[in-house]
N, C-alpha and C positions, 0 to 999 in steps of 0.2 A: 607372349604366347596367348592365344585365345582358348581359354579353358571352357570345356563343355560341362555345364553344371546341371544338377537337378535343383530347381527352385521350388521349395514349398512355401509359396507366398499366398496364403489364404486371405483374400480381400476382406477387410474388416472395417466397417464404418466407424468403429470406436478407435481405430488406430490408423492415422493418416500415413504413417511410415510404410504401411503395406502398399501404398500407391507410389511412394518415392523409390523404393528399393529396386524394382525392375528397371526403371529409367537409369538409375545410377550404375547398376550392373552392366547395362547395355553400353553406356558411355565408356566404361572401363574395359570393354572388349570381351566380356563374358558371354557365352552362347548358351541359350536355354529355350525351351518350348513348353510353355505352361498349358498348352492344349492337349498334350499327349498323356498317355497313361503313366501315372507316377511310377508304378513298378518297373515298367520298361525304361523310363528315363533314368531311374536310379541305377539300373543295370549297366547302361552305356555311358554314364556320366563320369567325369574325372573327380568330382567332389560334389557335396551337397550344401545348399544354403537354405536355412529355415528361419523365418521370423515368426515369433510366437505372438499371436493376437490376444485380444481380451474376450472374444466371443467363443463359446463352446458350440461347435457345429457337430451335431449328431450324425453318425454314419449308418446307424441301424445295426451296428455291431457292438453296441454298449461302450464305445469309446469315441472320442472326438476325432475330427479329421486331422487336427494337429498331432494328436497322439498316434494315430494310424501311420502318418508319414514318419514321425519320430521312430516308431518301432521298425519300419521298413528300412530306414536309413541306418539305424543301429545294427540291424542284421547285416547290411552290406559292410559296415565298418568292422564288425567282428569277424567277417569272412575274409576281408582284404586288409592287411596291415598297412598298406600304402594309401588307402582311401581315407580322405578327411571329410569331416562334417563340421559346418560352421552354423551355430545357433545364435540368433540375435534376440536379446531381451533389451530393447532400448532403455538406456539408463536414465533418460529424462522423462520416462513415461510412468504415470501413477497407475498401477494395476489394481488398486483397491476397488475400483468399480467394475472389475471383470466379473463374468459369470462365475458363480461359486465353483462349479465343476472344473472350469478352466483354471481357476486359482489352485485347486487341488492337483491338477495335472502339472502346473508350473512348479509347485513345491515338490512333487514326486519325481519328475524327470531329472531334476538337478542332482538327485542321489543315484542316478543310473547312467551317468555319462561314461562311455568307454574311452580308452585311449584313442586319440585322434578325433575326438568330438570336442570342439572348441566352443565354449560359451562366451559370448561377448556382450558387454553392457555399454558399448559405444553409444554416444548421445546422438549421432546423426548417421544417415545412410552413407554419406561420403566417407566418414571416418571408418565405419564398419567395413565397407567394400575395400578401402585402402589397406586395412589390416588383413583382410582375406588375401588380397593380392600379394602383399609382402610375405605372408607365411607361405603361400604356394611357391613363390619365386625362390624361397630358401630351400625347397625340397631338392634332393639330388636329381640332376638332369641326366637324361639318357646320353650315353657316349656313342657317337656315330663313327662309322668307319670312314675316316678321311684320308686323303692322299696329298702329300706335299706336291705342289705344282707351281708353274709360272703364272698361268691365268686361270681363274675360276669364272666360267661363263654361266650366267643365270638368265633364264628367259621364262616367259609364260607359255602355256600350251598353245595359245593362238599364234605365237610367233616361232613355233618349233621349226618349221620348214626353213625360214630365213636364217634362224640361228645355226642350224646345221650347215648351211652354206658358209657362214662365217667361220664355223669350227673347221670345216674341211680346208679352207684357204689358209688357216693358221697352224693347224696341227702338225704339219711337216716341219715347221721351224720353231714352234713354241710348244712346250708341254702344257696341256690343257685338261681341265675337268669341267664337265658341263652338268648343270642341274636344270631340269624343266619342271616348273611349278604346275601341277595338275590339280584342278578344282576338286574339292571333296575327298582328297587323299587323307589318310590317317597320319602321314608323315608330318612331323613338326618342322616345316621348311625353314622357319626363322632360326630355330636352334641348330639344325643341320648346317645351314648357310653360315651361321656365326662360327661354328667349329671349323668348317672347311676354310673360311676366310683367314683364320689364324695360321694356316699352313700354305697360304697362297700369296704370291708376290703382288698380284693385282687382281681385284675382283671386278668383273664387268657385268653390269645389269643392262641387258639389251632389250629394246622394244621397237616394234614396227607398228602393229595395231594395238598392242597391249599397254599403252601409256597409262591408262587409268589404274592398271595394276602396278606398273613399274615405279611410278613416283612415290606412292605410299610405302611400297616395299623398301625402296631405297632409304626413305626417311626412318622407317622402323629399324632396319638392319644397321643403319649408321648409329642410331642411339644404342642399340643392343651391343655393338662391338666397341663402344667407348667414345663415339663421337669424334671430337677434335683430337683425342688422345689415342685413337685406334691404332693398332699395330700396322695395318696395311691400308692402302688407298682404294677407293671405289671409283670406277669409271661408269657413269650412267650415260649410255649412248643410244640415241634413237635415229630412226630413218627420217631424214629431212624431206625425202620425196613424198612422204605421207603428209598431205596438207593439214591433217588434224593434229600434227605434232609441233605446230609452229611455236608454241610457248611452253612446251613441256620440258621444264628443267627443274633442278633442285640444287641450290647453291649452299655449300657448307664447307668448313675446313675438312681436308682429306677427301673431298668429293670433287671429281672432274665431271662436269656436265657438258655434253656435246650433242648437237644435231648435225648429222653428216649424211650425204647421199649414200644409199645402201651399198653401192659398188665400191665405195671408198672406206666403208666401216672397218674391214680387216686391216687396212693400212693405218687408219687412225688408232686402232687398238695397239698395233705394233709400235707406232710412234710414242704413244703414251707409256707403254710398257718399257721401252728403251729409256725414256726420260726418267722414269721412276727408278729403274735398276741402276742407272748411272749415278744417281744421287744417293743411293742406299749405302 
């Protein structure tokens, strides 16, 4: 899951970790925008991440910028019992040369941590971000309304028209559920797809023009559902008539990857479904 976070990452020349943290969070799939108003970002975020620097940056309100962000985050945590805040004081950093008022803030805030405010002394950005990810993934997941079915057809919005044609040609003979991935939707598509796949005999990820979406999605959902030990198989199928799909495949255990002329895709899906159900 790509978590939307508020990142209180005040650039500090005395603390190089403030430069490493955004890059590490990006690589781990976290989504944030450091250019927007902090109050607004806190309100729409799934959680908060704050690294405490050495420099006391005055705000004109008789508190530092770090303390201002801490107070706003704490308010959100106190109002929402499901909201988590992660605060990083790098354990390998000597804070003795910090601004005196910043040292006072560091000593003070540690006595005012609410429930769901996690203080980390990890020695590296990689370790800290991995700890954040592991804690978030242990949180209770939303349970979606799923339906037992024969085929679970997944496509992106750009291929909706072609996918509907495939669905129409198969729905009279095979029970189907279809999911269309829409950009910028609030739905956690990976989690919904993972839950629906558990009650589907075959999951089909279809692409025509959307190969750049389909391949990474297939890789992610394959990992999320157990990889080689997944309960059901995935058919990744693309339109071979599209010249841009020439090498668009993903090979892995429990994944069938196929490029097929568009008019034969419904038949290929039926063939693969029959083969899987016969061996089940």
